[in-house]
C-alpha positions as CSV (number, residue, x, y, z in Angstrom):
1,M,114.5,106.1,89.9
2,W,111.1,107.8,90.0
3,S,111.2,111.5,90.2
4,T,108.5,113.4,92.1
5,A,107.1,114.7,88.8
6,A,107.0,111.2,87.3
7,L,105.4,109.8,90.4
8,R,102.8,112.5,90.5
9,A,101.9,111.7,86.8
10,H,101.7,108.0,87.7
11,L,99.4,108.7,90.7
12,L,97.0,110.5,88.4
13,A,97.2,108.1,85.5
14,A,96.7,105.0,87.7
15,G,93.8,106.5,89.7
16,L,95.8,106.4,92.9
17,A,95.2,110.1,93.4
18,G,93.2,112.7,91.5
19,V,89.7,111.4,90.8
20,V,89.5,108.0,92.4
21,A,87.1,105.1,92.2
22,T,85.9,105.6,95.8
23,T,82.5,107.3,95.6
24,R,81.4,110.3,97.6
25,E,78.5,108.3,98.9
26,E,80.8,105.6,100.3
27,S,83.0,108.2,102.0
28,L,80.1,110.1,103.6
29,R,78.5,106.9,104.8
30,S,81.8,106.0,106.6
31,Y,82.0,109.5,108.1
32,R,78.4,109.1,109.5
33,L,79.2,105.7,110.9
34,F,82.5,106.9,112.4
35,A,80.7,109.9,114.1
36,A,78.3,107.3,115.6
37,R,81.4,105.3,116.8
38,D,80.4,102.2,114.8
39,P,83.2,99.7,115.4
40,R,83.1,98.6,111.7
41,V,84.7,101.9,110.7
42,L,86.6,102.7,114.0
43,I,88.7,99.6,113.0
44,G,90.5,99.4,116.4
45,L,90.7,103.1,117.1
46,D,89.2,104.6,120.3
47,P,89.2,108.4,119.5
48,E,90.1,110.7,122.3
49,R,87.4,113.2,121.3
50,S,84.0,113.3,119.7
51,W,84.2,113.7,115.9
52,G,81.0,115.0,114.2
53,Q,80.4,114.5,110.5
54,R,81.4,118.1,109.6
55,E,84.6,117.8,111.6
56,L,85.4,114.6,109.8
57,L,84.7,116.1,106.4
58,A,87.0,119.0,107.3
59,L,89.7,116.6,108.4
60,M,89.5,114.5,105.3
61,A,89.6,117.6,103.1
62,D,92.8,118.7,104.9
63,R,94.5,115.3,104.9
64,C,93.3,113.9,101.6
65,G,92.0,116.8,99.5
66,V,88.4,115.7,99.2
67,S,85.8,118.3,98.8
68,A,85.0,120.1,102.0
69,D,81.5,121.1,100.8
70,P,78.9,119.1,102.7
71,G,76.5,119.8,99.8
72,C,78.7,117.6,97.5
73,V,77.0,114.2,98.1
74,S,77.6,112.3,94.9
75,G,80.2,111.4,92.3
76,H,83.7,110.3,92.9
77,D,86.1,111.5,95.6
78,V,89.3,113.3,94.8
79,I,92.7,112.9,96.4
80,D,95.2,115.7,96.1
81,P,98.4,114.1,94.7
82,E,100.5,116.7,96.5
83,R,99.2,115.4,99.8
84,T,100.0,111.8,98.7
85,L,103.5,112.7,97.8
86,A,104.1,114.6,101.0
87,A,102.8,111.6,103.0
88,L,105.0,109.2,101.0
89,D,108.0,111.2,101.9
90,A,107.1,111.1,105.6
91,F,106.4,107.3,105.2
92,A,109.9,106.8,103.6
93,D,111.6,108.8,106.4
94,R,110.1,106.5,109.0
95,L,111.4,103.5,107.1
96,A,114.8,105.0,106.9
97,S,114.8,105.6,110.7
98,V,114.0,102.0,111.6
99,A,116.4,100.6,109.0
100,Q,119.2,102.6,110.5
101,R,118.5,101.1,113.9
102,G,117.8,97.5,112.8
103,V,114.7,97.2,114.9
104,G,111.8,94.8,114.9
105,V,109.0,95.6,112.4
106,L,105.6,94.0,111.8
107,L,103.8,94.3,108.5
108,G,100.2,93.4,107.8
109,T,97.5,94.1,105.3
110,G,93.7,93.8,105.0
111,H,94.1,94.3,101.2
112,P,96.2,91.3,100.2
113,H,95.0,91.1,96.7
114,R,96.0,94.7,96.0
115,L,98.7,95.7,98.4
116,L,100.6,92.5,99.3
117,G,103.4,93.2,96.8
118,F,103.9,96.7,98.1
119,Y,104.4,95.6,101.7
120,A,106.4,92.5,100.7
121,A,108.9,94.6,98.9
122,L,109.2,96.8,102.1
123,A,109.7,93.7,104.2
124,D,112.4,92.4,102.0
125,A,114.3,95.7,101.9
126,L,114.0,96.2,105.7
127,S,115.2,92.6,106.3
128,T,118.2,93.2,104.0
129,A,119.0,96.4,106.0
130,G,119.1,94.4,109.2
131,C,115.6,94.8,110.6
132,D,113.9,91.8,112.2
133,V,110.7,91.2,110.2
134,L,108.5,89.7,112.8
135,T,105.9,86.9,112.3
136,P,104.2,86.4,115.7
137,A,101.1,84.2,116.0
138,Q,101.7,82.3,112.8
139,G,98.7,80.0,112.3
140,H,96.7,81.4,115.2
141,C,92.9,81.4,114.7
142,V,91.0,84.7,114.8
143,D,87.2,85.0,114.8
144,I,86.2,88.0,112.7
145,T,82.7,89.3,112.0
146,T,82.0,89.6,108.3
147,R,78.9,90.5,106.3
148,F,78.2,86.8,106.3
149,G,78.5,86.5,110.1
150,L,81.2,85.3,112.4
151,R,83.9,83.5,110.5
152,T,87.1,81.8,111.7
153,H,90.2,83.0,110.0
154,R,93.8,81.9,110.4
155,L,96.7,84.3,110.7
156,A,99.4,83.7,108.1
157,Y,102.5,85.4,106.7
158,V,103.2,85.7,103.0
159,R,106.6,87.0,102.1
160,G,106.9,88.6,105.6
161,V,103.5,90.2,105.5
162,A,100.6,89.2,107.8
163,V,97.3,88.3,106.2
164,V,94.2,86.4,107.4
165,R,92.6,83.5,105.5
166,E,89.1,82.2,106.0
167,A,89.3,78.5,107.0
168,D,87.1,77.4,104.1
169,A,89.3,79.4,101.6
170,E,92.4,78.0,103.1
171,R,91.2,74.5,102.6
172,A,90.4,75.4,99.0
173,G,94.1,76.5,98.6
174,C,93.6,80.2,98.6
175,A,97.2,81.4,99.2
176,T,96.8,85.2,99.3
177,G,94.3,86.1,102.0
178,A,91.0,87.8,102.8
179,H,90.0,91.4,102.7
180,S,89.6,92.6,106.2
181,H,89.2,95.8,108.2
182,S,89.4,94.1,111.6
183,P,92.0,95.1,114.3
184,L,91.8,91.6,115.9
185,P,94.6,90.1,113.8
186,V,97.2,92.7,114.9
187,R,96.0,92.4,118.5
188,V,96.5,88.6,118.4
189,A,99.9,89.0,116.8
190,L,101.1,91.6,119.3
191,A,99.7,89.7,122.3
192,A,101.5,86.5,121.1
193,A,104.8,88.4,120.8
194,A,104.5,89.8,124.3
195,E,103.4,86.6,125.9
196,G,106.1,84.6,124.2
197,G,108.8,86.9,125.4
198,G,109.8,87.6,121.9
199,R,110.8,90.8,120.2
200,L,108.1,93.5,119.9
201,P,107.9,95.7,116.9
202,E,109.1,99.3,117.1
203,L,107.1,100.0,113.9
204,V,103.9,98.5,112.5
205,I,103.3,99.0,108.7
206,G,100.0,98.3,107.1
207,D,96.5,99.5,106.6
208,H,93.0,99.2,108.1
209,G,92.9,97.5,111.5
210,W,96.7,96.8,111.4
211,V,97.5,100.5,111.6
212,C,94.7,101.6,113.9
213,G,94.8,98.6,116.2
214,A,98.6,98.8,116.6
215,G,98.5,102.6,117.1
216,Q,95.8,102.3,119.7
217,L,98.0,99.8,121.7
218,G,100.8,102.3,121.7
219,F,102.9,101.0,118.9
220,E,104.2,103.4,116.2
221,A,102.2,102.7,113.1
222,I,102.3,104.0,109.5
223,G,100.2,103.0,106.5
224,L,97.9,103.7,103.6
225,A,94.3,104.7,103.6
226,D,91.5,105.6,101.2
227,T,89.0,108.4,101.5
228,D,86.3,106.1,102.9
229,D,88.6,105.1,105.8
230,P,88.6,108.1,108.2
231,A,89.9,106.1,111.2
232,P,93.6,106.2,110.3
233,F,93.5,109.9,109.5
234,V,91.7,110.6,112.9
235,G,94.5,108.5,114.5
236,E,97.1,110.6,112.8
237,A,95.4,113.9,113.8
238,E,95.2,112.7,117.5
239,G,98.8,111.3,117.5
240,T,97.9,107.6,117.7
241,V,99.1,106.9,114.1
242,S,102.4,108.4,112.8
243,V,101.9,108.6,109.1
244,V,99.0,107.9,106.8
245,V,99.3,108.1,103.0
246,P,96.1,109.0,101.2
247,L,95.5,107.0,98.1
248,D,93.0,104.6,96.4
249,D,93.8,101.3,98.1
250,A,92.0,99.1,95.6
251,V,93.6,99.7,92.2
252,R,95.6,97.1,90.2
253,S,98.5,95.7,92.4
254,A,101.0,96.6,89.7
255,S,100.1,100.2,90.0
256,Y,101.8,100.4,93.5
257,R,105.2,99.3,92.3
258,P,106.4,102.8,91.4
259,L,105.4,103.9,95.0
260,T,107.5,101.0,96.3
261,R,110.5,102.2,94.3
262,Y,110.0,105.8,95.3
263,V,109.8,105.2,99.0
264,L,112.7,102.7,99.1
265,N,114.9,105.1,97.1
266,R,114.1,108.0,99.4
267,A,114.7,105.7,102.4
268,C,118.1,104.7,100.9
269,L,116.9,101.1,100.9
270,S,117.1,100.4,97.1
271,R,119.4,97.7,96.0
């Protein structure tokens, strides 16, 4: 079992918190685009109020621990490990709540190469606890705008976790999935579940568009986010998203395993 002290040390050593790989320039650019309501960084969220760049910086300083100084414009961002630990506790508490009730859950990630193992372990534990891990819209096509233009993707489930795969990559045998910020996959999945008369999730777990897209549609959503993704934190501040864990979302996949053990133990879902 990972103690809080041991996990804090791991967060810092693995670059999940403390000084992270995400640059200040990347984060500030995202805050500017969010303030301009650029859909690429809104990722499915429709904010209730107007957020200026300074307000976003103050919010991210509060939620993540980044520097609140607008004059700090270069270098690497910093995430306060204490904020990460507190959010992981809240994240685990939401898992425990749904596990006790055996409800339907939907998991999806836009970071399959890094975070699939984290979410898959949660899916397995929740299924064992009696939750219905949902897989709506399996195989459905989703047209997503990428930096290379509009690309057709297919919605797939890997170990109970939704991912999207580009059609070309799928034909080439890529089994993991594509990196995506789009909220379209979760919209397609939730619409298919509703139209088919199937069970709807009481909790959506994921990142990027999966969290913001689901929260915007009125579903409870919890997930992970980096310092250059302000949308989930704005959603949390406005009550659209329940819990957001601040951490670097692009380190080695093995580095997330201690987080998995920690939250499953706290949620009493360890086997």
